[in-house]
C-alpha positions in Angstrom: -5.9 12.8 -6.5 -8.4 15.1 -4.5 -6.7 17.3 -2.3 -7.3 21.3 -3.2 -4.0 22.9 -1.5 -0.7 21.5 -1.4 0.7 20.6 1.9 4.5 22.4 0.7 6.6 23.6 -2.2 9.4 21.8 -3.0 12.6 23.4 -4.1 15.1 21.9 -6.2 18.4 22.3 -3.9 19.4 18.5 -3.6 17.7 16.6 -6.3 19.0 18.9 -9.3 18.5 16.6 -11.7 16.5 18.1 -15.0 13.1 17.8 -14.5 13.7 19.0 -10.1 15.8 21.8 -11.9 11.9 23.0 -13.7 9.3 21.5 -10.8 11.4 24.3 -8.2 8.5 26.3 -6.5 5.8 23.8 -7.4 3.0 22.7 -4.6 3.1 19.5 -3.5 0.1 17.5 -2.6 0.7 14.3 -0.7 4.1 12.6 0.1 5.3 9.4 1.7 8.6 8.8 3.9 10.6 6.2 1.9 13.3 3.7 4.1 16.4 2.8 2.5 18.1 -0.2 2.8 21.5 1.4 2.6 22.0 5.2 3.1 24.3 7.4 3.2 25.3 8.9 6.3 24.6 12.4 6.5 21.3 12.0 3.7 17.9 13.4 4.8 14.8 10.7 4.5 13.9 10.6 1.5 9.8 11.2 0.1 8.2 10.7 -2.5 5.9 13.5 -3.8 3.2 14.2 -6.1 2.2 17.2 -8.0 -0.7 18.8 -9.1 -0.3 17.3 -12.5 -0.4 13.9 -10.7 3.4 12.9 -11.7 5.2 11.4 -8.7 8.9 12.0 -7.7 11.2 10.9 -5.4 13.3 13.8 -2.8 15.5 14.7 -0.1 13.8 16.6 3.2 16.1 19.8 2.0 14.5 19.9 -1.2 10.5 19.9 0.9 10.3 23.8 1.9 10.2 23.9 5.8 7.2 23.7 7.9 5.0 21.6 5.1 6.7 17.9 5.5 3.5 16.2 6.8 0.2 16.5 5.9 -1.1 20.0 7.0 -2.1 20.1 10.3 -6.3 20.3 11.6 -7.7 23.8 12.1 
């Protein structure tokens, strides 16, 4: 991973397994939106997110702090 600053913060709001709860509040450094073949009505978009230690995890948009979805804006 070659990013030095996080692009957002993970919050275990919808994704509530043990790994998610343990990572609650951690910065994420990369993310990819995933297309679902059979999402349930009302589900928010699904992302794979990467933490500073290189671990990837699946999370719903609801788990990403407002204003941090997507790459940082160029200043």
